[in-house]
C-alpha positions in Angstrom: 13.0 45.3 105.2 15.5 43.9 102.7 15.0 40.3 102.2 17.8 38.7 102.7 18.0 34.6 102.0 20.6 33.9 104.2 18.3 34.6 107.0 15.7 32.5 105.6 18.5 29.5 105.6 19.3 29.9 109.1 15.5 29.7 109.8 15.0 26.5 107.3 18.0 24.8 109.5 16.8 26.0 112.6 13.4 23.8 111.4 14.7 21.1 110.1 16.9 20.7 113.7 13.6 21.2 116.1 11.6 18.6 113.7 15.0 16.2 113.6 15.0 16.9 117.5 11.8 15.7 118.2 11.7 19.6 120.0 7.9 20.3 119.6 8.4 23.5 121.0 10.6 25.0 118.9 8.7 23.8 115.7 5.9 25.9 117.2 8.2 28.6 117.5 8.7 29.0 113.7 5.2 28.7 112.8 3.1 32.3 112.6 0.4 32.4 114.6 -2.3 31.7 112.1 -0.2 29.5 109.9 -2.0 26.9 108.0 -0.3 23.4 107.2 -1.9 21.1 104.3 -0.5 17.6 104.7 -1.3 15.2 102.0 -4.8 14.0 101.7 -5.8 16.0 104.9 -8.2 19.3 105.6 -5.5 21.5 106.0 -5.1 22.6 109.8 -5.6 26.2 110.5 -3.3 28.1 113.7 -0.1 27.3 115.0 -2.1 24.6 118.0 -3.8 22.9 115.3 -0.4 22.1 113.9 1.4 21.0 117.3 -1.6 19.1 118.1 -1.0 17.1 114.8 2.3 16.9 114.6 3.5 15.4 118.4 1.8 12.5 118.2 4.3 12.0 115.2 7.4 13.0 118.1 6.2 10.8 120.6 5.9 7.7 118.4 8.8 8.2 116.1 12.3 9.4 115.8 12.2 11.6 112.7 14.7 12.0 110.2 13.5 15.2 108.1 16.1 15.8 104.9 16.0 18.6 102.3 17.4 18.8 98.2 16.8 20.2 95.4 16.1 23.8 97.4 14.7 27.0 95.7 13.9 30.4 97.7 12.2 33.3 96.0 10.6 36.4 98.0 10.1 40.0 98.1 9.7 42.0 100.4 8.0 39.8 103.9 7.7 37.2 101.7 9.4 34.1 100.5 8.5 30.9 98.9 10.7 28.3 99.2 10.4 24.8 97.1 12.6 21.6 97.7 12.1 17.8 97.6 12.3 16.2 100.6 13.2 12.4 102.2 11.0 11.6 106.1 12.3 8.8 107.7 9.9 7.7 111.3 11.9 5.5 112.9 9.6 4.0 115.3 10.6 4.2 119.6 9.1 0.9 120.2 11.3 -1.8 120.3 11.4 -3.3 116.8 12.5 0.1 115.3 10.8 -0.2 112.3 11.6 2.5 110.1 8.9 4.1 107.3 9.9 6.4 104.5 8.6 8.3 102.1 9.7 11.3 99.2 8.3 14.5 98.0 8.0 17.9 97.3 7.1 20.6 99.7 6.1 24.6 99.4 7.0 26.7 102.4 5.6 30.4 102.4 7.6 32.4 105.0 6.7 35.8 106.7 9.2 38.4 108.5 7.4 38.7 111.4 7.4 42.3 114.1 10.2 40.2 116.3 12.6 40.2 113.0 12.0 36.5 112.8 11.3 34.8 109.2 8.4 32.0 110.2 6.3 30.0 108.3 2.9 30.3 107.4 2.3 28.1 105.2 3.3 24.8 104.4 2.0 22.1 101.7 4.0 19.1 100.9 3.3 16.0 99.1 4.5 12.5 98.4 6.1 10.8 95.1 4.6 8.1 93.7 5.6 4.7 94.6 
């Protein structure tokens, strides 16, 4: 298959919208079944169900605002690698509405699936020093 960066961008925009809408089902649909998510300072989460189980409490507790910049995507064939800087804001859903914000970088490895969609195969991020 011919690498179409616009298709990856469209799928990334779908992922960002799903995260910013706290839509766990849409996030899950963008992950490969064997995806690996490596959060900072934690062991790897193996498989989409483990990833969703880890993300869901955040969605239940916070309104999530995730934005990216300095995006770079490269790939060949059925694989693409995305690197970007991000800002993550967690707005607590309770009455005080406290906000936690951090900045960092991430790498996503996208894989072209048999159903003709790009999905997240690997996700790794780290936080910038404060």
